[in-house]
N, C-alpha and C positions, 0 to 999 in steps of 0.2 A: 622316344628318341633312344635308337638304340644306341650302347655303348661300344666306341670302336677302338676304343685304346687298346695297346699292343701290351699285355700285362704280362707277355709271357719274356719281353726284354729286362722287366726287374730282375730279375734272377742275377744279369751281368752288371749291376750297376755299382756295388760293392768297388769290382774292378776299377771301374770308370773314375768313380771317387780318388783311388790313390793318384790317379795321372793328372786329375782335376786340381788337386791341394800341391801337384809337382812344378803343375804350369804356372806358379809366383816364382820369381825371384827378385832380390834388390833393383831390379832395373830402374827405376826412379832415381836412382842417386847417382849411378856408374854410365859412362860412355859406354856405346856399344854400336855394333853395327848388325843387330839385329832388324831387320825392317819392319817388322813385327811391332815392334817395343819402341822402334821411331814414329811408326804410323799413328801408334796410339799418343805419345808426346805431344805428335804434332794437331792432333784433332783439336778443334777450337773449344770442345768443353775442356781440355785440360787445363784451361784458364780461370775456370768459371771458380768459385767457391770450394763445389763438390770436385774439384780438379784429381786431388790426389785418390781420391776414391773411384772415380771416373778411370784413372790412367790403373789404377790397382786391376780393375775388374777387366778392364779391355786388352789388356796383357794376358792375364788369366783363361778369358774366354778365348780369344784368336790364337793363342798356343796351343790350348785344346784342341782347337777343331784344326790345326795347321796339323798338328801330331795326326789327326786320324784323317786327313784329308790325303794324306802321301801313304800307298800301302805300304811301302817300301819300309818304312820308321817302323808300323808294327805287326807288319806279316809273323815276323816268329814270336810275337804273346801268345801263344796255343792257349793261353786262360781268358783271354778275351774273345768274345765273339763281334763276326764285325756288321751284328746287329745291335742297336741301342745305345750306341755313344752319343746321338743325336738329342734321344729321348733323354737319357741323363742329366743332359746339361741345362735340357728344358725342365726337367725335374728341380734340378738344382736352382734354378733363377726364381722357380716360383714359389720354392719355400723359401729362397731370400726373401721374396716380395712379402710372402704373407706374416713371415716372423723375423721381420729387419726393421730396426727404426727410418732407416734410410729408404723405404720402400720406393718412394718415389724414382729414385736412380733404377732400381729393378724391374719397375712397372713401365719406363720407358726401353727399356731393353728387350720387355715382352712386347713391344708396341710393332705390329707386322709393318711399321710405316718405316719403324727404324729412325726416328728422331732422333738421336745420338750420333746417327752414322757409325754406330761404335764396332761393326763387322770389317774387316778389311778384305776388299775387294780383290786384291790380290791373293788371295787364297782359293787353292780350286775349290770348285763344289760348293762355296760361296751362298751362293743363292738356295742350293737345295737344301745348307742347315738353316737359313733364314727362315725357310718357309717352314720346318719344325719348331721353330721359335714362338711360340705363344703361350694367353696367359690359359691355365688349365682351369675347368671348373671347381668346385667345391668339393663336389661329390667324387671327380676322378683323380682331383689330388690328395684326398682323401685314402683313396683307395692305395692309390701307387705308393703312398706317404706308410700304408699300413704293411705293404709286399715290402718294401724295402728295411723297414725297421725286423721285420720278421726274418730278412735274410741275414740282415745284421747282426741278430740274435743265436743264430743258428751256425754261420759261417765263425761267428767270437768262439761259439763253445766247441767244433769240429778243430780249430786251429791251435785253442789255446789245449786242448784234452793232447794234442800230437807233442807239445810243450811239457807233458806232465802235470800240469798246473794242478792247484786243488781242486778236490770235490767242490768246497766251501764257493769258489770264486765260478765253476763250470754253474753250480747248478742257479746259480742269480741268472746267468743267460737261459737257462733253462726255466726258470720262472717267469722271466721276464719275455719271452717267448710264448708261455701259455697264456698268460695274462693278455698280451696284444692279440693273441688268435680267438681264443675265447669270447673279447669282446667283439672281435671282427665278424666272428664266423654266421653269427645269427642273421646277419642279413642273408646268406645263402640260403635260408629255408626255403623249400619249392623253387630254387634257383639255381641247382648244381651245374646245371649245364652253359652257362654265361661264363665270360673268360676268366673273369674276376675270381670266381667261387672253383674252376677249376685249378687256378692256380693256387688257390689257397689249400685244397684238397692234395694237390701235388707236393705242398711245403708240409703237410700235415705226414703225409708218407716218408717222407725224407726225415721230419724231426723224428719218428716212431721207430724206424729202422737205424738210428744212431743215437737215440739219446735214451740209455735205458733205465728204464723204473728201476731199478735194484742202486745205480747210479745216484738216482736223486729223488729217493722216497717221499719227502715231505711236498715233492712238485705236483700239483694238482694234473688230472688227467685232462686231455683234450676234449672238447665238449663235442657233439655231431651237430649240426645244424639247428634240427629241431632243438632239441636239448639248451643252445644257447640262445634261440631266441625267447622257448618258454620261460629261461630263466630270466631274459629282461623285462620281459612282459611282467612278472610276477614281483619284480622287484619295483621297476618303473612306470605301470599301467601301461607297458608300449602296445598291446597287441588289444586288438578290441575281445571284449568280455564274450563270455560263451555260454553255455546253459551250465557246463560245469562251473565255471567259474561262481553263476549265481545263488549255489547252495551251498552251505555249509557241510562241511565234511564233519564225518562222527568226532573226529579229535579235535575240531574247533569248537563244539558243540561242549563236548567234555571238559576243554577248557574255561569256556565260558559259564557252565555250571560250576566248576569248581571256586572260582573266581566269587561268583554270588553267594554260593554256600560258605566259601572262606569270610567273606566279608558280613555275612550274619554273624559266621559263628563265634568270630574273634570279641565284638562287643558284648555277646553274651555272655562269655567266660570269664571279660574284666569286669564286667558290671558284678558275676556271680562269685568270682573267686578271689578276687585282688582287694588290697585296701583301696583303690579309687573307688571300687563299687560300695565297698560299706559304708565311705564316706556318701555316697551319693543316695544309700537304701535309709529308712527310718532305721531308728537303735531300737531293737529289741533286746531288754534285759534278759531273756529265757534261753536265746542265742549265743549268747556273750561267749560261753564257753567252747561252743562249736565252731564256733570262728575264730578263735585265737588256737582251736587245735588245729587249723588245715596247716597242710605243708604247701606254704608259697613255693619254695624252688620247683616244685615238682608242679606247679599249674603254671609257671612263670616259662620254664621248658616247654610246658604243653604249646601255650600259646605262639613262643619263639619258633615252633617246629610250624604251625599255620603261616606265621607272619613269613616264614621264608618261601613256602609255596605260594603265598598270594604275589609274591615278589619277582618269583620267576620268569624272566622277561620273556614275554610271547615269542619273539622274533628268535631266541634261541631255542626255545620247543620247535619251531616251525621250522630252523634250519638242521638241527638233528634230522628231522622227519623227510626233509627235502634230499639232502645230501644221502639218506640211505634209501632212497628209492631211485637211484639215478641208474640208469641200463650204460655204462659207460660203453665205448668202441674198444 
């Protein structure tokens, strides 16, 4: 089934977030003539065990919808697009549903039958808003969440740079952006033309145009879809094996042979040249003088050298080889 979600709207989510966070005030305790607040208070669900949570959510959602349903209120907001605010509200509700202990409240709000009657019918175009509130599939939610977090890190970097925040803090946002992006872009291997992948590519261009490598030299580079897919497969076994994967490389064979030879040589050296070996061998009086004259320090050091080679972590060797072979864009 084709993914029809409008991922291009996610770029505006951070602006909508600010308004939604401001849509709640201490309305539950103060008298007010606000019809939205009073309607939420009078809802029968306000009298249940979860009444306070319901009132809080009811006011927040309906004040947000009320604001965007009236063009005269937001026509001057040049930074806010006319598209995407219902989608942000839906994403926010899905995020609360999937990551909140009181998930049943948010699940009911996402129900197309509106069992809580939470939406204020007096708000203009409320039916259109209700039609855009639904439970997102896990795959789509994950993609939207990824794009949202990428934009959040990118905009945090740009905004803080304008206020001359130190590079240490700025680069944390760059690091976080890179980590999220490189984990996500592998999905786009051979799928560059779908809407989600186009949005990731758009984000990559913005990131590389604004965030200088010299500003954050320790921040990893952004991977291509193929690089990320290959890396994920090598790390987690995510892609099917190929003929190339079935054969050992020359480096792998050299490491294996080195380990075998090292494993055989070390016991031989220990047996032949160390006090432990002398305990295991039959004593021969005629060799006593030669054995007493051996420089133990020399062979201890030699044995220690081989011990170090044997215990070099395989992953360290592999990672060094892997990272030096990347063809970054």
